[in-house]
C-alpha positions in Angstrom: 5.7 42.4 -2.3 2.5 42.0 -0.4 3.2 40.1 2.8 -0.5 39.3 3.5 -2.2 36.1 2.5 -5.2 36.2 0.2 -7.4 35.2 3.1 -6.2 38.1 5.3 -6.8 40.5 2.4 -10.3 39.2 2.0 -9.3 38.7 -1.6 -11.9 37.3 -4.0 -9.4 34.5 -4.9 -9.4 33.3 -1.3 -12.7 31.8 -2.4 -11.9 28.5 -4.1 -15.2 28.6 -6.1 -14.0 31.8 -7.7 -10.7 30.2 -8.7 -12.5 27.2 -10.2 -14.9 29.6 -12.0 -12.0 31.3 -13.7 -10.2 28.0 -14.6 -13.4 26.4 -15.9 -14.0 29.3 -18.4 -11.5 27.8 -20.8 -13.6 28.6 -23.9 -13.3 32.3 -23.2 -9.5 32.1 -23.6 -9.6 29.7 -26.5 -8.2 26.5 -25.0 -9.6 23.0 -24.8 -10.7 21.3 -21.5 -8.3 19.0 -19.8 -10.9 16.3 -20.1 -10.8 16.6 -23.9 -7.1 16.2 -23.9 -7.3 13.0 -21.8 -10.1 11.7 -24.0 -7.9 12.2 -27.1 -5.3 9.8 -25.6 -7.8 7.3 -24.1 -6.9 8.3 -20.6 -10.3 9.5 -19.4 -11.6 8.8 -16.9 -8.2 9.1 -15.1 -7.9 6.3 -12.6 -5.8 5.7 -9.5 -3.1 3.1 -9.9 -3.0 2.4 -6.1 -1.8 4.5 -3.2 1.9 4.5 -2.6 2.2 7.9 -0.9 0.2 9.7 1.8 0.8 13.4 1.4 -0.4 15.2 4.5 -0.8 18.9 5.0 -0.4 19.3 8.7 -1.3 23.0 8.7 -1.4 26.2 6.7 0.6 28.3 9.2 4.0 29.4 7.8 6.7 31.8 8.8 6.9 33.0 5.1 4.5 34.5 2.6 5.8 33.5 -0.8 4.2 35.2 -3.8 3.7 31.9 -5.7 2.3 29.8 -2.8 -0.6 27.6 -3.9 -1.5 27.0 -0.3 -1.9 30.7 0.6 0.1 29.9 3.7 1.4 32.5 6.1 1.8 33.5 9.8 -1.9 34.5 10.0 -3.3 31.1 9.0 -4.7 29.2 12.0 -5.6 25.9 10.2 -3.6 23.3 12.1 -4.0 19.6 12.2 -5.0 18.2 15.6 -3.4 15.2 17.3 -6.7 13.4 17.0 -6.7 13.7 13.2 -3.0 12.6 13.2 -4.1 9.5 15.1 -6.8 8.8 12.6 -4.2 9.0 9.8 -1.9 6.6 11.7 -4.8 4.1 12.1 -5.5 4.3 8.4 -1.8 3.9 7.5 -1.5 0.6 9.5 -3.9 -1.1 7.1 -1.9 -0.3 4.0 1.3 -1.0 2.2 2.0 2.7 1.8 5.7 3.1 2.2 6.1 6.9 2.1 4.5 9.7 4.1 5.1 13.2 2.7 4.5 16.0 5.3 3.8 19.5 4.0 2.2 22.8 5.0 2.7 25.7 5.5 5.7 25.0 7.5 4.9 21.6 8.8 7.4 22.0 11.7 5.1 24.7 13.2 2.4 22.2 14.0 2.8 21.6 17.8 2.5 17.8 17.4 4.9 17.6 14.3 7.7 15.8 16.1 5.4 13.3 17.8 3.8 12.6 14.4 7.1 11.9 12.7 8.2 9.6 15.5 4.9 7.6 15.3 5.2 7.3 11.5 8.8 6.2 11.5 8.1 3.7 14.3 5.7 2.0 11.8 8.6 1.6 9.4 7.4 4.2 7.0 9.7 6.6 5.2 9.1 10.3 5.9 9.5 13.3 3.6 9.4 16.7 5.2 8.9 19.7 2.9 11.0 22.3 4.8 11.2 25.9 3.8 14.7 26.1 5.4 14.2 29.4 7.1 12.0 27.8 9.8 15.2 26.2 11.2 16.5 29.7 12.0 13.1 31.3 12.9 13.1 30.5 16.6 15.6 28.7 18.9 13.1 25.9 19.4 13.6 24.9 15.8 17.5 25.1 15.8 17.8 21.4 16.5 15.6 20.3 13.5 18.6 19.1 11.5 19.5 16.7 14.4 15.8 15.6 14.7 15.6 15.0 11.0 18.9 13.0 11.1 17.7 10.9 14.1 14.6 9.8 12.1 16.3 9.6 8.7 13.8 12.1 7.3 14.2 13.0 3.6 14.4 16.8 3.7 12.9 18.5 0.6 13.5 22.2 0.5 12.5 25.0 -1.8 15.2 27.2 -3.2 14.0 29.2 -6.2 17.5 30.1 -7.4 21.2 30.0 -6.4 21.4 33.8 -6.2 19.8 36.1 -3.6 17.9 38.6 -5.8 15.6 36.1 -7.5 15.0 34.0 -4.4 14.2 37.0 -2.2 11.9 38.4 -4.8 9.8 35.3 -4.7 10.0 34.3 -1.1 10.8 37.5 0.9 13.7 39.7 1.9 16.5 37.8 3.6 15.1 34.4 2.8 18.1 33.4 0.5 20.7 34.2 3.2 18.8 32.2 5.9 18.2 29.4 3.5 21.9 29.0 2.7 22.7 29.0 6.5 20.0 26.3 7.0 21.5 24.2 4.2 24.9 24.5 5.7 23.5 23.3 9.1 21.9 20.3 7.3 25.2 19.6 5.6 27.0 19.7 8.9 25.0 16.8 10.3 25.5 14.8 7.1 22.5 15.8 4.9 23.3 15.8 1.1 26.9 14.8 1.7 28.7 12.2 -0.4 28.4 8.7 1.1 25.6 9.8 3.5 22.2 8.1 3.6 20.7 11.4 4.7 18.9 12.8 1.7 18.6 16.5 1.0 16.7 17.5 -2.1 15.9 21.0 -3.5 12.8 22.3 -5.3 13.0 24.8 -8.1 9.9 26.8 -9.1 10.1 29.4 -11.9 9.9 33.0 -10.7 7.5 34.1 -13.4 4.9 33.0 -15.9 7.0 30.4 -17.7 7.8 26.7 -17.5 10.9 25.4 -15.7 13.9 24.6 -17.8 15.5 21.1 -18.1 15.7 19.5 -14.7 19.0 17.8 -15.2 20.7 21.0 -16.4 19.2 23.0 -13.5 20.5 20.5 -11.0 24.0 20.7 -12.5 23.9 24.5 -12.3 22.6 24.6 -8.7 25.2 22.0 -7.6 28.1 23.9 -9.2 27.1 27.3 -7.9 26.0 26.3 -4.4 29.2 24.3 -3.9 31.4 27.0 -5.4 29.9 30.0 -3.6 28.6 28.6 -0.3 30.1 25.1 0.1 26.6 23.6 0.1 25.8 20.2 -1.2 22.5 18.3 -1.9 21.3 15.2 -3.6 18.6 16.0 -6.3 16.8 19.0 -7.6 13.1 18.8 -8.5 11.8 21.3 -11.1 8.1 21.9 -10.4 5.7 23.9 -12.6 3.7 26.6 -10.9 0.1 25.7 -11.1 -2.5 28.5 -11.8 -4.2 28.5 -8.4 -4.3 30.7 -5.3 -1.5 33.3 -5.1 0.1 32.3 -8.4 -3.2 32.6 -10.1 -3.5 36.1 -8.6 0.0 36.9 -9.9 -1.0 35.7 -13.4 -4.1 37.8 -13.5 -2.7 41.0 -12.0 0.3 40.8 -14.4 -2.0 40.0 -17.3 -0.2 36.8 -18.0 -3.0 34.3 -17.3 -4.2 33.7 -20.8 -0.7 33.3 -22.3 0.4 31.0 -19.4 -2.6 28.7 -19.9 -1.9 28.6 -23.6 1.7 27.7 -22.9 0.6 24.9 -20.6 -1.8 23.5 -23.1 0.6 23.7 -26.0 3.2 21.8 -23.9 0.8 19.0 -23.0 2.7 15.7 -23.0 0.7 12.4 -23.1 3.5 10.6 -21.3 3.4 13.1 -18.5 -0.3 12.7 -18.3 -0.1 9.0 -17.6 2.5 9.6 -14.9 0.8 12.3 -12.9 1.3 12.0 -9.1 -2.4 11.9 -8.3 -2.5 8.3 -9.6 -0.4 6.9 -6.8 -0.8 9.6 -4.0 -3.5 10.4 -1.5 -3.6 14.0 -0.3 -4.9 14.6 3.3 -5.8 18.1 4.5 -5.2 19.6 7.9 -8.8 18.7 8.9 -8.6 15.1 7.7 -10.4 15.4 4.3 -9.2 13.4 1.4 -8.1 14.6 -2.1 -6.4 13.3 -5.2 -3.5 15.8 -4.9 -2.3 18.8 -3.0 -3.6 21.1 -5.7 -7.1 19.7 -5.6 -6.9 20.1 -1.9 -6.3 23.8 -2.2 -9.3 24.1 -4.6 -11.4 22.0 -2.2 -12.0 19.3 -4.8 -12.6 16.3 -2.5 -12.5 12.7 -3.6 -15.6 11.6 -5.5 -17.8 8.5 -4.9 -15.7 7.2 -2.0 -15.4 8.2 1.7 -14.0 11.7 1.9 -12.6 11.8 5.4 -9.7 9.9 6.9 -11.9 8.7 9.8 -13.9 6.7 7.2 -11.0 5.6 5.1 -11.6 2.7 2.8 -8.4 1.4 1.1 -10.1 -0.7 -1.7 -12.4 2.0 -3.0 -9.8 4.7 -2.6 -7.3 2.6 -4.6 -9.8 2.1 -7.4 -11.1 5.7 -7.5 -11.6 8.0 -10.5 -9.5 11.2 -10.1 -11.1 14.6 -10.2 -9.7 16.9 -12.8 -9.9 20.5 -13.9 -8.0 23.0 -16.0 -5.2 23.4 -13.4 -4.1 19.9 -14.2 -2.5 21.2 -17.4 0.3 22.3 -15.1 1.3 18.7 -14.2 1.2 17.5 -17.8 3.3 20.2 -19.5 6.7 19.4 -21.0 8.5 16.8 -19.0 5.7 16.8 -16.5 5.5 18.0 -12.9 5.0 16.4 -9.6 6.2 16.9 -6.0 9.1 14.7 -7.0 10.0 16.7 -10.1 9.5 15.7 -13.7 7.5 12.6 -14.5 9.0 11.6 -17.9 
């Protein structure tokens, strides 16, 4: 497993234009465009239904280098959101009825102003989701109290766990990650997260480990709950099954394993009109570490900024952003396959 990010390798796919060039050449692999699919169900142009969630990438620095990561995050990434940009986001938030702020990375906790940001957001009465990779809790003594910090601010912790067994998890996320993840989950359980009768929500995220779609979310949740409780006395609330989108390091995996064409055909063949109408970009605004605005986290990683509206949080305009047309490309098939895929799991 290569422990270097695409950027550090000077890989050609570190260039977002190259990724888009590959994705856009859909005729070469014999599939329709995503636009055609939306036109066939009278859903083009795809429009926002109003912003309910701010999803904020506070930095690409991470203590892990996972082979499927669409962010290309890792220890070498120096892109970190400044306190000034955080303040601009807080200023924009105050003028909205947005109820949820979803903090992601990288490992968002590695941002030096992470805790201040969480405190400021919760002081405004907003709910906070933190996408925690779990191992960060054990990475350094300064992070050991994160479970207590999360509890104090009633943060909804959403954590990736590719499988309930070590071999598959470590193959995707790095040697020893499973064991550390289980320990971190136990620490979260100890302060009340995921426990019956608790209002402290602990959710898990499942991503397939190869070039295939996730199985049934409800069945996976049942399996995970049974095995984690039986083997490790770990409990959690919900499991979200998320499809791997063909961008960044997962795109590299698809190409090098010669699975790209078959995977794209699988996504297209599984296109679900109901999932298309429920895609998360319609009610979410994605904000990058440097304050630029995107329709979703995946568009952000392809540098596809908002169109025809202000593109930086310092110039945020609620009305035009609420009414915007959403930018689409071939990677969007990942969110509309089968039962659909969003950062909150299936959409149908």
